C-alpha positions, 0 to 999 in steps of 0.5 A: 500500500502506498503512503499518501504524499503530503505537501508542505503548505507554501511559506506565508510570504511567498507568492503561492502563500499570498495567492492562497491566503487572499483567494487568488487562483494560479493557472499553470500551463506546461511548455515544451521547454523551460518553466511552466507559464503561470497566469494569476487570477484575482478573487473576482476571476480577472486575470491580474498577471499573465505569464508571470515569474517570481519577481513579477509575482512578488512585486504584485504582492508588495504593491497590493499589500498581500504580504504579512508584516515581518516579525522583526 
């Protein structure tokens, strides 16, 4: 019998953590070469980032206040 593989939840201040916490949807599409294309949709279903990468996603999270405050 195979054991179920559990994924760790994304870090809260990673793009995936921000998207999940605020109700955004990530669409991943494989490409023949390179990393998958990622489109990000807002809670209302509108496309907010097309073919994004980590830097674009972090910039969006910062600009729209989606990151949690740092614990300094």
